[in-house]
C-alpha positions in Angstrom: -2.5 3.6 20.3 -6.1 2.6 20.5 -7.1 -1.0 19.6 -10.5 -2.5 19.4 -10.9 -6.5 19.7 -12.1 -6.6 16.3 -8.9 -5.4 14.6 -9.6 -1.6 14.3 -6.4 0.6 15.1 -6.4 4.2 15.7 -3.1 6.1 16.5 -4.0 9.0 18.6 -0.8 11.1 17.3 -1.6 9.9 13.9 -5.1 11.2 14.0 -4.1 14.6 15.8 -1.8 14.9 12.6 -4.4 14.1 10.3 -6.3 17.1 11.6 -3.6 19.6 11.4 -4.7 20.4 7.7 -4.0 23.3 5.5 -6.4 26.3 6.0 -9.8 25.7 5.2 -11.0 25.9 1.6 -13.4 28.4 0.1 -16.5 26.1 0.7 -18.8 27.7 -1.5 -16.7 27.6 -4.9 -15.8 24.0 -4.1 -19.3 23.1 -3.4 -20.4 24.9 -6.6 -17.7 22.8 -8.6 -18.5 19.3 -7.2 -22.2 19.7 -6.9 -23.9 17.1 -9.2 -20.7 15.6 -10.3 -19.2 12.2 -10.2 -15.8 11.9 -8.8 -13.7 8.6 -9.8 -11.6 6.9 -7.2 -9.1 4.8 -9.4 -7.9 1.8 -7.4 -4.7 0.2 -8.8 -5.7 -3.2 -8.4 -8.2 -6.0 -9.1 -11.6 -5.8 -7.3 -10.7 -9.0 -4.9 -7.9 -7.7 -3.0 -7.4 -5.9 0.3 -6.3 -2.7 -1.7 -9.7 -3.0 -3.4 -11.4 -3.1 -0.2 -9.8 -0.2 1.1 -10.5 2.0 -1.9 -14.2 0.8 -2.2 -15.1 1.6 1.5 -13.1 4.9 1.3 -15.4 5.8 -1.9 -18.6 4.9 -0.1 -17.9 7.5 2.7 -15.9 10.0 0.9 -18.5 11.8 -1.1 -20.8 13.2 1.8 -17.6 14.9 3.1 -16.9 16.6 0.0 -18.3 20.3 -0.5 -21.1 19.6 -2.8 -21.3 15.9 -1.9 -20.4 14.2 -5.2 -21.1 10.7 -6.1 -17.7 8.7 -5.5 -17.4 5.8 -7.7 -14.5 3.2 -7.5 -12.9 2.0 -10.6 -10.5 -1.0 -10.3 -7.6 -0.7 -12.8 -5.3 -3.7 -12.2 -1.8 -4.2 -14.2 1.7 -4.1 -13.5 1.8 -3.7 -9.7 -0.8 -0.7 -9.9 1.5 1.1 -12.6 -1.1 1.0 -15.4 -3.5 2.7 -13.1 -1.0 5.3 -12.0 0.2 6.1 -15.3 -3.4 6.6 -16.6 -4.3 8.7 -13.6 -1.1 11.1 -14.1 -1.0 11.2 -17.9 -4.5 11.1 -19.0 -7.2 11.4 -16.2 -8.6 14.9 -15.8 -6.4 17.3 -13.5 -9.4 19.0 -12.0 -9.9 17.1 -8.6 -12.9 14.6 -10.5 -10.2 11.6 -10.5 -8.6 10.5 -7.4 -6.0 7.6 -6.9 -5.6 5.0 -4.3 -1.9 3.8 -5.5 0.1 1.2 -4.4 2.7 2.2 -1.7 5.4 0.7 -3.7 5.3 3.4 -6.3 7.8 5.8 -4.9 10.4 2.7 -4.7 9.6 2.1 -8.4 9.9 5.5 -9.3 13.4 5.8 -7.9 14.4 2.6 -9.3 13.4 3.5 -12.7 11.3 0.6 -13.0 10.0 -0.3 -16.5 7.0 1.7 -17.4 6.7 4.3 -14.9 5.3 7.6 -16.5 4.2 9.2 -13.0 5.9 11.3 -10.6 4.7 10.7 -7.0 6.4 13.9 -5.9 4.1 15.9 -7.7 0.8 14.1 -6.4 -1.1 16.1 -3.7 -1.2 13.7 -1.0 -4.7 13.9 0.6 -3.9 11.3 3.8 -3.5 7.8 4.7 -6.0 5.4 5.8 -3.4 2.8 7.3 0.3 2.0 7.5 1.1 -1.2 5.8 3.6 -3.6 6.9 4.1 -6.6 4.4 5.2 -9.8 4.9 6.3 -13.4 3.0 4.5 -16.4 4.0 4.5 -19.9 2.9 1.8 -22.7 2.9 2.0 -25.1 5.6 3.3 -28.1 3.7 6.5 -26.1 2.6 9.8 -27.3 4.1 11.3 -23.9 4.8 10.3 -22.9 8.5 12.4 -19.6 8.5 13.7 -17.2 6.2 17.0 -18.5 6.1 15.6 -22.3 5.1 14.7 -20.7 2.1 18.3 -20.4 1.0 17.9 -24.3 0.7 14.3 -24.9 0.0 12.8 -23.2 -3.2 9.6 -21.2 -2.7 7.0 -20.2 -5.6 5.6 -16.8 -5.3 2.8 -15.0 -7.4 2.9 -11.3 -8.2 1.1 -9.0 -10.5 3.9 -7.4 -12.0 7.6 -6.4 -11.6 6.8 -3.2 -10.0 4.8 -4.6 -7.1 6.1 -5.5 -3.8 5.2 -9.1 -4.4 7.8 -9.3 -6.9 10.6 -7.1 -5.5 10.8 -7.8 -1.9 11.6 -11.7 -2.6 13.7 -10.7 -5.5 15.9 -8.4 -3.6 16.0 -10.9 -0.6 17.4 -13.3 -3.0 20.3 -11.0 -4.1 21.1 -10.1 -0.6 20.5 -13.3 1.5 20.8 -16.0 -1.3 17.3 -17.3 -0.7 15.5 -19.2 -3.5 12.2 -17.5 -4.1 11.0 -18.3 -7.6 8.5 -15.3 -8.5 5.9 -16.0 -11.2 4.2 -12.5 -12.6 0.9 -12.0 -14.4 -1.7 -12.4 -11.6 -4.3 -9.7 -11.3 -4.8 -9.5 -7.9 -4.6 -10.7 -4.4 -7.8 -12.9 -5.0 -5.9 -14.7 -7.9 -2.8 -15.1 -5.8 -4.6 -16.6 -2.9 -6.5 -19.1 -5.4 -3.0 -20.0 -7.0 -1.8 -20.9 -3.1 -4.7 -22.8 -2.4 -4.6 -24.7 -5.7 -0.7 -25.5 -5.3 0.4 -23.5 -8.2 2.6 -21.3 -5.9 3.7 -22.5 -2.5 4.1 -18.9 -0.8 2.9 -15.3 -1.0 4.3 -11.6 -0.3 2.3 -8.6 0.3 0.5 -6.5 2.9 -0.1 -8.4 6.1 -3.7 -7.3 6.8 -4.6 -9.0 3.4 -4.3 -12.0 4.9 -6.2 -11.1 7.8 -9.2 -9.6 5.9 -9.4 -12.1 3.1 -8.1 -15.5 4.3 -8.2 -15.2 8.4 -9.5 -19.0 8.1 -5.8 -19.9 6.8 -4.3 -18.4 10.3 -6.8 -20.4 12.4 -6.3 -23.6 10.7 -2.5 -22.9 10.7 -2.3 -23.4 6.7 0.3 -20.8 6.4 3.4 -19.4 8.3 4.9 -15.8 8.0 8.9 -16.0 7.8 9.5 -12.2 7.8 7.8 -8.7 7.8 9.0 -5.3 6.4 8.4 -2.2 8.3 10.0 0.2 11.1 8.3 -2.0 14.0 6.6 -5.5 14.0 3.1 -5.2 13.1 0.7 -5.8 16.4 -0.8 -8.9 14.8 2.6 -10.7 14.3 4.8 -9.8 17.1 6.8 -12.7 17.0 7.6 -12.4 13.2 11.0 -10.9 12.6 11.5 -7.7 10.7 13.5 -8.1 7.4 16.3 -5.5 8.8 16.9 -8.0 11.6 18.5 -10.3 9.2 21.0 -7.4 8.2 24.6 -8.5 8.5 26.0 -5.3 7.9 25.2 -1.7 7.1 24.8 -1.9 3.4 22.2 -4.6 4.0 20.6 -2.7 6.8 20.2 0.1 4.1 18.9 -1.9 1.5 16.1 -3.6 3.9 15.3 0.0 5.1 14.6 1.2 1.8 12.4 -1.7 1.2 10.6 -1.3 4.4 9.9 2.5 4.1 6.7 2.1 2.2 5.0 0.8 5.5 4.8 4.2 6.7 3.6 5.4 3.2 0.7 3.0 3.5 -2.7 3.0 2.0 -2.9 6.6 0.7 -5.2 8.9 -1.3 -3.9 11.2 -3.7 -5.2 14.0 -6.2 -2.9 14.8 -9.6 -0.9 17.8 -10.0 -3.2 20.8 -11.5 -5.8 20.6 -8.9 -6.5 24.0 -7.5 -5.4 24.7 -4.1 -9.0 25.3 -2.6 -9.9 21.8 -3.8 -6.9 20.0 -2.5 -7.5 21.6 0.9 -11.2 20.6 0.5 -10.1 17.1 -0.1 -7.6 16.9 2.5 -10.3 18.0 5.0 -12.7 15.6 3.6 -10.3 12.6 3.9 -9.5 13.7 7.6 -13.5 13.8 8.4 -13.9 10.4 6.8 -11.1 9.0 9.3 -13.1 10.0 12.4 -16.7 9.3 10.7 -18.3 6.6 13.0 -20.1 5.2 9.8 -16.6 4.6 8.1 -15.1 3.5 11.4 -18.0 1.0 12.1 -17.4 -0.3 8.5 -14.0 -0.8 9.0 -14.1 -2.6 12.1 -16.6 -5.1 10.7 -14.4 -5.6 7.8 -11.6 -6.1 10.0 -9.6 -3.1 8.4 -7.0 -1.4 10.2 -7.0 2.3 10.4 -3.9 3.9 11.2 -4.1 7.2 9.8 -1.6 10.1 9.0 -1.9 13.4 7.6 -0.8 14.5 4.0 2.2 16.1 5.5 3.2 12.9 7.2 3.0 10.9 4.0 5.0 13.4 2.0 8.0 13.1 4.6 7.5 9.4 4.1 7.8 9.6 0.5 10.8 11.9 0.9 12.6 9.3 3.0 12.6 6.9 -0.3 13.8 9.9 -2.4 16.7 10.6 0.1 18.2 7.0 -0.1 21.8 7.0 -1.0 22.7 6.5 -4.5 25.0 3.4 -3.7 21.8 1.4 -2.0 19.6 2.4 -5.0 22.2 0.9 -7.3 22.7 -2.6 -5.3 18.8 -2.8 -5.5 18.7 -2.0 -9.1 21.0 -4.7 -9.5 19.1 -7.1 -7.8 16.1 -6.4 -9.7 18.0 -6.4 -13.0 17.1 -2.7 -13.8 19.4 -0.6 -16.3 
């Protein structure tokens, strides 16, 4: 793994996989279709968070790599932890390759769990590739008495969330059920920016979500020791937080370990781009190649480094495999998670 001092990460193996794409698309027919068109890249969040930053930055560079060089426009659609955007994308938006989605990585779990409001099927998406993996964490404000995750069993921590389908709601709620912690989750925030303000104003005392969000949006919190991370999800500790334990390290038996592994699986799904079912094969191939080309584009990489965005790419096939892991979770584990989230 190659890492720059400014926070850019390039996985050599991941980049090689990104380039192992489907056979080349028929460029002329694809170019004719896209020439002069606008392509909408829907971002399932408000415009102020890190998810929006990735979507906006990707949109700024993607168009020149698609045959016909269409104009790519980012459209922000917050609501329900990205479920509102995904439902619109799947049920209403055109299925011709002119509308793409930058979804939340928690959506495969939401679908498997039967979360309220889900009208999409992530197994029918055409995955185009991944910009970065996405470890998540739970952190608290520096004035909070809890110093470790297990301290939250005796000290309540209030966390803001966008909706019940988001990881900011689901992670602390499931941890409450398994470990007996006292996270209190308040839903209704429109995105990471609002949740940041709520924490600074004292409306909440902690937060949950992608680790990189903090390093991009609120690096001064870390520099001034205003927050401390209690735990992180993922298959391995994030290089930015090598001393923060993984959630799986708190498991006391195999069943708890399986529950925490299910929660952590979305880290390998990460920040993806997808096309809807129904897009012709040659356009899907062209879009996958465009995504791979963006991820090695010096202009995109320079902007990502300037904005302190991780770039840890993976191919469409690797993302599909990560999604499959979620759907292969044993029924008993799913049942326990559903019970924790009060899902019928």
